[in-house]
C-alpha positions in Angstrom: 247.4 145.6 174.6 247.1 143.0 177.3 249.5 141.5 178.1 251.8 144.5 177.6 254.6 143.9 175.1 258.3 144.3 176.1 258.6 147.1 173.6 255.9 148.9 171.6 256.2 152.0 169.5 253.3 153.5 167.5 254.2 155.5 164.5 252.2 157.6 162.0 250.0 155.9 159.4 247.8 152.8 159.3 247.3 149.5 157.5 243.9 148.3 156.3 243.5 144.5 156.7 240.9 143.0 154.5 239.9 140.4 152.0 242.5 141.5 149.4 245.4 141.2 151.9 247.9 138.7 150.6 249.5 136.2 153.0 253.0 134.7 152.6 253.2 130.9 152.7 254.2 130.8 156.3 251.7 133.5 157.3 248.9 131.5 155.6 249.2 128.8 158.3 247.9 131.3 160.8 245.3 133.1 158.8 242.4 131.0 160.3 243.2 132.5 163.8 242.5 136.1 162.6 239.0 137.6 162.7 237.1 137.9 159.4 236.6 141.3 158.0 234.3 142.9 155.4 236.9 145.4 154.5 238.5 145.2 151.0 241.9 146.0 152.4 245.1 145.2 150.7 248.8 144.9 151.3 250.5 141.8 152.6 251.2 139.9 155.8 254.6 138.2 155.7 256.0 135.8 158.3 259.8 135.2 158.2 262.0 132.9 160.3 264.7 134.6 162.3 267.0 133.6 165.2 265.4 135.7 167.8 263.8 135.1 171.2 260.1 135.8 171.1 258.8 137.7 168.1 259.0 141.0 166.2 255.9 142.5 164.7 256.1 145.5 162.3 253.0 147.1 160.9 253.5 149.6 158.1 251.1 151.2 155.6 251.8 148.5 153.0 251.5 145.5 155.3 252.7 143.5 158.2 255.9 141.7 158.8 256.4 139.1 161.6 259.8 137.6 162.6 260.2 134.6 164.9 262.3 131.5 165.3 259.4 129.1 165.0 255.7 128.2 165.3 255.4 129.3 168.9 256.7 132.8 168.2 254.6 133.1 165.1 251.5 132.2 167.0 252.1 134.7 169.8 252.5 137.4 167.1 249.3 136.2 165.5 247.5 136.6 168.8 248.8 140.2 169.0 247.5 140.8 165.5 244.2 139.2 166.4 243.9 141.4 169.5 244.5 144.6 167.5 242.1 143.5 164.7 239.4 142.9 167.2 239.6 146.6 168.0 239.2 147.5 164.3 240.4 146.3 160.9 242.6 149.4 160.5 245.9 148.7 162.3 248.1 151.5 163.5 251.6 151.4 162.2 253.6 150.0 165.1 256.8 148.2 166.0 256.6 145.4 168.7 259.4 143.3 170.2 258.1 140.8 172.7 258.8 137.7 174.6 257.3 136.0 177.7 258.5 136.5 181.3 257.6 133.0 182.4 257.7 129.7 180.5 254.6 128.5 182.3 251.4 130.6 182.1 248.5 128.6 183.3 244.8 128.4 184.3 243.1 125.6 186.1 239.5 124.6 185.7 237.9 122.3 188.2 235.5 120.1 186.2 234.8 117.6 189.0 232.7 119.8 191.3 230.7 121.1 188.4 230.9 119.7 184.9 231.4 122.0 181.9 230.9 121.1 178.2 233.7 120.4 175.8 232.6 123.3 173.7 232.9 125.6 176.7 236.4 124.3 177.3 237.3 125.2 173.7 235.9 128.7 174.3 238.2 129.0 177.3 241.2 127.7 175.2 240.5 130.4 172.5 240.4 133.1 175.2 243.5 131.8 177.0 245.4 131.8 173.7 244.4 135.3 172.9 246.0 136.5 176.1 249.1 134.3 175.6 248.5 131.6 178.3 250.1 128.2 177.4 248.8 125.8 179.9 245.3 124.6 180.8 245.2 122.3 183.9 242.0 120.2 184.1 241.1 118.9 187.5 239.3 115.8 186.4 238.5 114.0 189.6 237.4 114.7 193.2 235.0 113.6 195.9 232.0 115.0 193.9 232.7 113.6 190.4 235.0 111.7 188.0 235.2 113.2 184.5 237.6 111.1 182.5 235.8 108.6 180.3 237.8 105.5 181.3 237.3 102.4 179.2 239.4 100.2 181.6 237.3 101.2 184.6 233.8 101.6 183.4 232.3 102.2 186.9 234.2 105.5 187.1 231.7 106.6 184.4 228.7 104.6 185.5 228.9 105.5 189.1 231.7 108.1 189.6 230.6 110.7 187.0 227.2 111.6 188.6 225.9 112.5 192.0 222.3 112.6 193.4 222.4 116.3 194.2 224.5 119.2 195.2 224.3 120.4 198.9 220.9 118.8 199.4 219.1 120.1 196.3 218.2 116.6 195.0 219.0 117.6 191.5 221.2 115.0 189.8 224.4 116.4 188.5 226.8 114.6 186.2 228.8 114.4 183.1 232.1 113.1 181.7 234.4 113.6 178.8 234.7 110.7 176.4 238.3 109.9 175.3 237.4 111.0 171.8 236.2 114.4 173.2 239.4 114.8 175.2 241.6 113.9 172.3 239.7 116.6 170.3 240.2 119.1 173.1 243.9 118.3 173.3 244.4 118.6 169.6 242.4 121.9 169.6 244.6 123.3 172.4 247.9 122.1 170.8 247.0 124.0 167.6 246.9 127.1 169.8 250.1 126.2 171.6 248.4 125.3 174.8 249.3 122.2 176.7 246.5 120.4 178.6 247.6 119.0 181.9 245.3 116.4 183.5 244.9 115.9 187.2 243.7 112.9 189.2 244.2 113.9 192.8 245.5 111.2 195.1 245.5 109.8 197.8 242.7 112.1 199.1 239.8 113.9 197.3 239.0 110.4 195.9 235.4 110.0 197.0 234.1 109.5 193.4 236.7 106.8 192.8 235.9 105.0 196.1 232.1 105.2 195.3 233.0 103.4 192.1 235.4 100.9 193.6 234.9 100.6 197.3 237.6 97.9 197.5 240.3 100.6 197.0 239.4 102.1 200.4 240.8 100.8 203.7 237.4 99.8 205.0 235.8 98.6 201.7 232.5 100.1 202.6 230.0 101.1 199.8 229.4 104.9 199.6 227.8 107.4 197.2 229.5 110.1 195.3 229.5 113.1 197.6 227.2 116.1 197.1 228.7 118.3 199.9 232.1 120.0 199.7 235.2 120.3 202.0 237.9 118.0 203.2 235.8 114.9 203.5 238.5 112.4 204.5 238.1 110.0 201.6 241.5 108.4 201.1 242.8 105.5 198.9 244.2 102.6 200.8 248.0 102.7 200.6 248.4 99.1 201.8 246.6 97.3 199.1 248.5 96.3 195.9 245.1 96.5 194.1 245.3 100.3 194.7 248.6 100.6 192.9 247.5 98.4 190.0 244.4 100.6 189.6 246.4 103.8 189.7 249.1 102.5 187.2 246.4 101.3 184.8 244.4 104.5 185.1 247.4 106.8 184.5 248.5 104.6 181.6 245.0 105.2 180.1 245.2 108.9 180.8 248.6 109.3 179.1 247.2 107.6 176.0 244.9 110.7 175.7 247.1 113.4 177.1 250.5 113.8 175.5 251.5 116.5 178.0 254.9 116.5 179.5 253.3 116.8 182.9 250.7 114.8 184.8 249.2 116.3 188.0 248.8 113.8 190.9 247.4 116.3 193.5 248.6 115.2 196.9 246.8 117.9 198.9 244.6 118.0 202.0 245.2 114.3 202.8 243.5 113.0 205.9 245.6 110.0 206.6 244.1 109.0 209.9 242.2 106.0 208.3 245.6 104.4 207.5 246.3 104.2 211.3 243.4 101.8 211.7 244.0 99.8 208.5 245.8 96.4 209.0 247.1 96.4 205.4 248.5 100.0 205.7 250.2 99.1 208.9 251.6 95.9 207.4 253.0 98.0 204.5 254.5 100.5 207.0 256.2 97.7 208.8 257.4 96.0 205.6 259.1 99.2 204.4 260.2 100.3 207.9 258.1 103.5 207.7 257.7 105.6 210.8 254.6 107.6 210.0 251.5 107.8 207.7 253.3 110.7 206.0 256.1 108.4 205.0 253.4 106.0 203.7 252.0 108.8 201.6 255.5 109.4 200.3 255.7 105.7 199.3 252.4 105.9 197.4 253.3 109.1 195.5 256.8 108.0 194.7 255.6 104.7 193.3 253.2 106.6 191.0 255.9 109.1 190.1 258.3 106.4 189.2 255.6 104.7 187.1 255.0 107.9 185.2 258.7 108.7 184.9 259.2 105.3 183.2 256.7 106.6 180.6 258.5 109.8 180.0 256.3 112.1 182.2 257.0 114.5 185.0 254.6 114.8 187.9 253.2 118.0 189.4 251.9 118.0 193.0 250.4 120.6 195.3 252.9 121.8 197.8 251.2 119.9 200.5 253.1 116.9 199.1 256.4 118.6 198.4 258.3 116.2 200.7 256.6 113.2 199.2 258.0 113.5 195.6 261.4 113.5 194.1 263.4 116.6 193.2 262.4 116.0 189.5 258.8 116.7 190.3 257.2 120.2 190.0 255.7 121.7 193.1 252.6 123.9 192.8 252.4 126.3 195.7 249.0 127.4 197.0 249.5 127.8 200.7 251.2 126.2 203.7 254.6 124.5 203.7 256.3 127.7 202.4 259.7 126.9 204.0 259.6 123.5 202.4 258.6 125.0 199.0 261.4 127.6 199.2 263.9 124.9 200.1 262.7 122.7 197.2 263.2 125.6 194.7 266.5 126.6 196.2 268.0 123.2 195.7 266.8 123.0 192.1 263.1 121.9 192.2 260.7 123.6 189.8 257.8 125.6 191.3 254.5 127.0 189.9 253.0 129.8 191.9 249.2 129.6 192.5 249.1 131.5 195.8 245.6 131.1 197.3 245.3 134.8 198.0 244.7 136.2 195.5 245.0 133.7 192.7 242.0 131.5 193.6 239.5 132.9 191.2 236.5 131.1 192.8 236.7 133.5 195.8 234.7 136.7 195.6 236.2 139.9 194.2 235.8 141.4 197.7 238.4 138.9 198.9 240.6 138.6 195.9 240.3 141.9 193.9 241.5 142.6 190.5 244.1 145.0 192.0 245.3 142.4 194.4 245.7 139.9 191.6 247.8 142.3 189.5 249.9 143.5 192.4 251.0 140.0 193.5 254.6 139.4 192.7 254.8 135.8 191.5 258.3 135.4 192.9 257.9 134.1 196.4 259.5 136.1 199.2 262.5 134.3 200.6 263.8 132.6 197.5 267.5 132.6 196.8 268.8 133.9 193.5 269.0 130.3 192.4 265.5 129.6 193.6 264.1 132.5 191.6 265.4 130.8 188.4 263.4 127.7 189.3 260.0 129.4 189.3 258.5 128.1 186.1 255.6 130.5 186.2 252.1 131.0 187.5 248.7 129.4 187.4 245.3 130.8 188.5 242.8 128.1 189.6 239.1 128.2 189.4 237.6 125.7 191.8 233.9 125.2 191.1 232.2 124.1 194.4 230.1 127.2 194.1 230.6 127.9 190.4 227.7 126.1 188.8 227.3 127.7 185.3 229.4 128.8 182.4 228.4 132.4 182.9 229.5 132.5 186.5 232.7 130.7 185.6 233.6 133.5 183.1 232.6 136.3 185.5 234.9 134.8 188.1 237.7 134.5 185.6 237.5 137.9 184.0 238.8 140.5 184.3 241.1 139.0 187.0 242.6 136.5 184.6 243.8 139.4 182.4 245.9 140.6 185.4 247.4 137.1 185.7 248.1 137.1 182.0 250.0 140.3 182.1 252.1 139.4 185.2 252.9 136.0 183.7 253.9 137.4 180.3 255.2 141.0 180.7 258.3 142.2 182.6 256.8 145.7 182.6 254.4 145.7 185.6 252.5 148.9 186.0 249.0 148.7 187.5 247.9 152.2 186.5 248.9 151.6 182.9 247.1 148.2 183.0 243.9 149.9 184.1 244.2 152.4 181.3 244.5 149.5 178.8 241.8 147.4 180.4 238.7 148.9 178.8 240.0 148.0 175.3 240.7 144.4 176.5 237.2 144.1 177.9 235.8 145.3 174.6 237.8 142.5 173.0 236.4 140.0 175.4 232.9 141.2 174.5 233.5 140.7 170.8 234.6 137.2 171.6 231.4 136.5 173.5 233.2 136.2 176.8 231.3 137.6 179.8 233.1 139.4 182.6 232.6 141.2 185.9 232.5 145.0 185.5 235.6 146.7 186.8 233.9 148.5 189.6 232.7 145.2 191.0 236.1 143.5 190.4 237.6 146.3 192.6 234.8 146.8 195.1 234.9 149.5 197.7 235.5 148.4 201.3 231.9 148.2 202.4 230.8 146.2 199.3 233.9 144.0 199.6 233.0 143.2 203.2 229.4 142.4 202.4 230.4 140.2 199.5 232.9 138.3 201.7 230.2 137.9 204.4 227.7 136.5 201.9 230.3 134.1 200.6 231.2 132.9 204.1 227.5 132.3 205.0 227.1 130.3 201.8 229.8 128.0 202.9 227.9 126.9 206.0 226.2 123.5 205.7 226.3 120.1 207.6 229.9 119.4 206.4 231.4 122.7 207.4 232.5 121.9 211.0 233.9 118.4 210.3 235.7 119.8 207.2 237.2 122.7 209.3 238.4 120.2 211.9 240.0 118.0 209.3 241.7 121.1 207.7 243.0 122.1 211.1 244.4 118.6 211.7 246.0 118.5 208.3 247.6 122.0 208.8 248.9 121.0 212.2 250.8 118.1 210.6 252.5 120.3 208.0 
């Protein structure tokens, strides 16, 4: 099974699950999550409440017994049952005692660069649930698109949700999720014990917002939604009060749809040079006695954080902005500012590990192989014993600049996301044992209609890996490459 349980012992005998199987009152609540079977079957499936951490699952010849303290544990046990039933309606007699390693087990889908249907997101939710993930982070806005169907700011839909092409192909691309669709997705996920975390990235990566509302930029110039990728330098004006009113109202509308504990505000890859030329930004710096544009960024993010805190929410930011938020925020580490991230965790700040190499699933398998994903220890080197306790868990992102279809998205995700699932859930890390269990898991994916990259391509040999990496690098080259690299270098030098 993936993820590997804490304790699992297979004994003699088997239980036949089928139409005649009787469910207890508590177990009946979870029956709909189990696969249908044509077998007659028999016996019983009983769920009982018990004061234990995680869940216990016992399969005997006459039926199944599950023990857990509440709905979350019962659901995890149900996913284990579902997994086993997808390998056949005859269950081996087995004893399982299990609980998660990390409280936060996440996956991020970038819907801004390429839009994906609500039905596809539900398919992802079902697959995440099966492998015991409990967070889905939706990246809803960026330079290339805005996907939240705002009613307060209709131009975000009319203008920001579509672009004229992608990297010069002249094929219009667009889409957005209505608030009703998002509420349905949130409800669907919650039923599967997955929390949806929305992200609106600020102050940079805001090209689609600025195309919709140019007055929120420092220069106020009209622009189009971007069709090229990279660090494009589009930044909200930090000196205009109109910017803050917009952000407060937008986030208020977002939290009406998303009841999540967390709201992601980005904060990464910020080119702040435009603020140095903006009279209103400079006026604000003088008013608040700020010494740098970085301190002005801190002012912006702290104001948004305070606004969300007043509404009972915590913010998550990329670790680029770790010094711009309070100790109550959550820092999502991807790269850079490692010392600052370690210090943040050591003094009590919560951290999510999304290390670029190898957790960024949009990169080719030749760069971020299945083996590399599995072998990454999510506990960052250099953390104190107190800091280790403040690692909430892990999240693997799928950025979609070059992921333009559902099929490609799934093939980038799997099987690497199975390795993330096991390292996030199980305390028993064993790569060789994982590889022995992987064929069964891939068979389960196939039965769920989920495409994946074959194992030999997910762990390519050196020559194939180099060729795949070269092709990926060449594909990155377009008219924005050099300016983007320069901006990235400048941003890194200021860390």
